[in-house]
C-alpha positions, -999 to 999 in steps of 0.1 A, spaced: 0 0 0 27 25 10 49 16 -20 19 21 -43 12 56 -29 49 66 -30 52 54 -65 22 74 -76 35 106 -59 69 99 -75 55 97 -110 37 131 -104 70 146 -91 88 133 -122 62 148 -146 62 182 -128 100 183 -129 99 176 -166 74 204 -172 93 229 -150 126 222 -167 111 226 -202 94 259 -193 127 276 -183 144 300 -206 179 292 -217 208 311 -201 225 319 -234 255 298 -226 265 290 -262 300 286 -275 306 323 -280 298 331 -243 321 304 -232 351 320 -250 344 356 -239 320 366 -267 293 375 -242 294 411 -229 298 409 -192 287 373 -186 307 346 -170 313 312 -187 280 299 -174 259 330 -181 250 360 -161 237 354 -126 201 362 -125 178 363 -96 161 331 -86 127 329 -103 98 307 -93 108 282 -119 144 278 -107 131 274 -71 105 248 -83 133 230 -102 155 227 -71 126 216 -48 114 191 -73 149 178 -80 154 173 -43 121 155 -40 131 133 -70 163 122 -54 147 116 -20 118 97 -36 142 75 -56 161 67 -24 129 59 -4 115 37 -31 147 17 -34 149 12 4 113 0 5 119 -22 -25 149 -39 -9 130 -46 23 103 -64 3 75 -39 4 52 -57 -20 70 -89 -29 106 -99 -34 100 -113 -68 77 -109 -97 68 -146 -96 71 -149 -58 36 -163 -51 34 -186 -82 38 -223 -77 61 -243 -99 43 -267 -124 41 -303 -114 69 -325 -129 59 -346 -158 66 -384 -153 92 -397 -177 82 -427 -198 106 -448 -217 103 -446 -254 89 -475 -273 116 -498 -287 122 -495 -324 113 -526 -344 121 -529 -381 91 -533 -404 84 -568 -416 90 -559 -452 106 -527 -463 85 -505 -485 87 -513 -522 99 -549 -517 76 -579 -525 66 -601 -495 86 -632 -489 119 -618 -501 145 -613 -473 161 -579 -473 199 -578 -475 220 -560 -449 242 -532 -463 275 -552 -459 261 -585 -473 265 -594 -509 253 -625 -527 272 -639 -556 254 -643 -589 235 -675 -592 223 -674 -556 249 -698 -541 267 -694 -509 296 -670 -506 329 -687 -505 347 -686 -472 382 -671 -471 408 -694 -458 423 -685 -424 455 -666 -424 485 -684 -408 509 -666 -385 535 -649 -406 510 -636 -432 511 -667 -455 480 -685 -468 
């Protein structure tokens, strides 16, 4: 409650400070005045009497800094909530299920039924016979 009221007042102070600064007339502190081009002005312009707008600027500037400090202290102490998602419960965990085992299809697409598919490394000799077995290699590298 207190933080909401302070935040609202702070927004009004910020808006008023913006308006007051924009309403002020420039001091004529351009580049010529900085290098002595101005008649009897100093580098930052002639010292004029404090008007209502300059006093309002200093008061609103002070309120701006004090308000920022107060809102940060209230925010650190947990005025409303310490987190944006502080009161939200975490979703329930989803039970993990094992994936179904992959079984190869009975016949690959495009192959007639009853024909056994060949594995990639298997080759059949022409004529449909068995593949000849290679003789074992004797120690020493001779056949």
